[in-house]
N, C-alpha and C positions, 0 to 999 in steps of 0.2 A: 521504547527501544527494545529490540530483540537481539540477543547475543547468542551465537551458535558456536560451540567448540566442536571442531571436527576430529580432533585427536586428543581428547581429554586424558585418555589412558596413558599417553606418552609422558604425562607429568607425574605418573605414579599414583597408586591408590592410597598412599599414606599422606598425600598433600591435600589440604582442604581447598575446595573451589567455591566455597560458600560466598566469598566476596563478590563474585559475579552476580549472584542473585540480588545483592543489595543495590545494584545500579541498573538492573533491567531484567526483563524476562529472559531466562537463560535455558538453553537446551544443550545438553552435553552428550556427545557421542564418544564412546571410548576409543574407537579405531576408525581409520579412514576406510571408506568403501567406494572404490572408483565408480561403480555404477550408480551409487546413491548420493554422492557428495553434492552434486549440483542441485538436486531436488531438496536436499536437507537445508540448503541456505537460500532457497527461493525467496523467502520473505524476511531474510535477516538484514538488520542494519549494520551489525558488527560480526565479522567472521574471525575466529581465532583458530590458528593452525600452526603447524611446524614444517613438515616436509612436503605437503601436498603442493603440486604445481599450481601457482596462482596465475591463471591465464583465461582466455576466452572460453575454453571448454568448461572450466569451473564456474565462471562468473556470468556467462552470457545471459542467463535468465534471472540473475539476482538483481532485479531492477532497483531494489531499495538499498543495496549495499553502499555504504559510505566509507567504511573503515575495515581494513584487514590488519589484524594484529598477529605478528609472528611471535611464537614462544621460543625464539632463537635470535642469535645475532646475524647469522648468515642469511643472505637474500638471493642466493643463486637460483632459487626455485620460483622467483617472481618475474613475470613478463611485464616490465615497467612500461614498455610502449603501450601495452593494453590498459594497465591500471591508470596510467596518466591520461590516456585518451578518454577514459570513463570518468575521470575526476575522483577516483577512489584513492583515498589516502592509505599508505602502507606504513606501519610502524614496527620497529623491531625492539629488542631489549639488549642492553649493553652492560657489560661489567658484572652481571649477576653470577657468572660461573668462573671468574678469573682464578680464585684460590682453589676451587674445586678441581679444575682441569690441571693446574700446575701440580697439585698434590697427587693426582692420579698418575701423571706422567712419571713422577719420582717413585710412586709405588711400583709401577712396572719396572722401572730402571733398577731399583734395589733388589727386586726379586730375581731379575735376570743377572745382575752383576754378582750377586752372592750365591746363585744357584739354589735358592731357597726351596723350590719344588723338590729337587733331588734330595736335599738333606732332611727335609720333612718326611719324605717317604722312607728314607733310610732308617730313621728312628722308629716310625710307626710300623714298619714291616717287621721289626724285631732284630734287624741286622745290627743295630747299635748295641742292643743288649748282649749280643753274641761277640761283640768286638773285644779285642784284647787291649785296645788303646782308648783313652778318654777323649781324644780328638781324632777326627777322621777328615782327611783332605783329598777325597777322590777327585773333586773338582777344585782346582786352585781359584782364588778370587783376589781382587785387587781393591785398593782404596780409591775413592773418588778424589781424594786430596791430591792436588797437583795435576790432575787430568785437564785436558782441554774440552770444554763443553760448548759445542756449537749450536746456535739457535737460528732456525730459519723462520723469520717473521718476528720482529721485536715490537709487537703490539703490547697490549696490557698483559695478556697471558705469557707472552715471551719474556716480558720484564719480570713477571712474578717468578718464572722458572730461573731466570738469571739471578735473581736475589737468593733463591734457594741453593743454586749451584755455587754461588760465591760463598755462602755459609758453609758448604762442604769443603771449601778451599780450592775450588776449580778456577782455572783461567777461563773466562767467558768471552767468546767471540760471537758475532752475529752477521747474518746476511739479510738485508732488507729486500723483500720481494717487490715492493713498490718503489724502492729507491728514495722514499720520503722520510723514513725513520732514521734519526741520528741520536745517539746517546753517548755522550762523551765519557761515561763511566766504563763503557765496554768497547772493544776493538771491532770496527766494522771491516768485513772482508768481502771479496767476491765469492761466488758460490763454489767454484772449483777449489779455492784455497780452504774454505770451511770444510768441504767434504774430505779433503786430503789430510788435514792436520787434526781433526777432531777425534777424540776418543768416544765421545757421546754426541749424537746429533738429535736435536729435538725439533720437530716440525710443529710450529704454532701459527701457520699462515692460513689465510682464507683460500678458497678454491676460485680461481678466475683464469682468464686467458694467459696470464703470466705464470701461473703456478701449476696448471694441469700437466701432469706427467713430468714435473720438474726433476724428480729423482728417477732416473732411467738406468738402463744397463751401463751406460757410460759413467753415470754418477757413482754407481756401486763399484766400478773398477778403480775409482779414485780413492776409495775409503781404506782405512787401515783394516787389517785382518782381525784386530781385536775391537773393532768399533761396534757400538750398540746404537741403533737408530730407533727413535720413538716417534710415533705420529698420533697426536691428539688434535690435529688441524682438520683436514678433510682427506678422505680416502683417495681421491683422484690425484693427489699430489705425488703419490708414490706409485710407480708402475709395479703392480703386484706380481706379474710374471718375472720381472727383473729382480724383485725382492726374493722370490722363491729360488731363482737361479743363484743369487748371491749366498743364500743360506745353505742350500744343498751342496754348493761347491766351495763352502768355507771361505768365501770372500770377505764376509764380516762375521762377527761373533754371534750377534743376536739382534732381535727386533721386538719391540712392543707396540702393538697397534690397538687403538680404541676406535678407529674409523676405517672404513673399507670403501672400495670403489662401488660396491653394491651393498645396500643395507635394507633388510636383513641380508646376511652373507649368502652369496651365490653357492649353492651346494656343490658346484663343479669347480670351485676355486682351488687352484693348486696348493694354496696355503694350508688347506685342511689335511694335506698329506704329511705335514710336519706336526707330529704329535708331541715332540719333546719340548716341554715348557721351560727347559733351560736355554733353548734356542729361540723360541717364539712364544710370546704371550699375546693373545687376542681377547679383548673384552668387547661386549656388545654396545658400544657407544654410550658408556655410562659415566665417562669422566666429568661431564658437565653437571652430573645429577646428584650431588650430595643433598641430603634433606634441606640443608640451609640454602643451597643454590636454587633448588627447585621452588622453595618457598619465596625466595627473592624474585624469581622469574614470574611467578603468578602475581605477586604484588606489583611488579613493574608493568605487566600487561594491564592490570586494573587501573593503574595510574595513567597509562597511555589512553585508555578509553575515557576516563574522567576528564583528562586534559583536552582531548579532542572536542568533546561536547561542551566544554566550558569555553571553547574558542581560543585555547592556548595549546595547540598540539605540540607534543614532544616526541623525540626519537623518530621523526618522520624520515623515511628514505625514499628517494625518487629514482635511483639508478644512475644519476648523473655524477 
């Protein structure tokens, strides 16, 4: 069996990939190369990747390909019509990053809510040493306790965030993008209600035909002026031009993004014009990637490969 990892570097240099060598001949490429990817997998039985489009352009000459393993949960990069027609099995990984993403969402929120970048710079610049008062409140900040925390997408990560928000004393409400999730512990609302009453809005939904562009100019007009919006779902869910407009015109207080419409970030994105980290925090799609989560991800992919060749495939996705 030959296993080819096309984006090994996306798992980080601090995570061991030795487990793949124990189950087959393994070739690891650190990064995707559009011109080389198809050739790299020409004789592969198993292809491991993350963001690369899985379609005929990639797989046409990979005649031995039996299994594609995603180092992710999302499958919007897979052309299932093609893989299904070829009899190529596709497996993803689930649940490995739940706590990691929820934690990162709150790390962004607390930084924005308490204006930590400003106060950190205030002290380190020497301004605090020159202050005549032991406390400085140039930026007022509020408690999360008693605030309404709205979650878009109450899957595993959404529920983890709900649990944390509840621990802070928030009222938790949610909108189900699929219409399929119901949790009697929290109040389910329509999207317009959630946007209009929430103090914090956390996006934890997948990107699909129902969620693409879900938060638009009209959505931002519904939000409170003191609202904070967080997106650790997928970048395409929030219209970035609309978000920029909402921030520069003070329609909302702040935003925290770990995902963007284009990744790596488009150098022409209007969001780069907002350099104030009290209003906007952007991280480079790292929320899923604590050391523990990335280790679990690798372990899950290895289990997927072993299970497939043992005749008991797991985590199979077909697009249906």
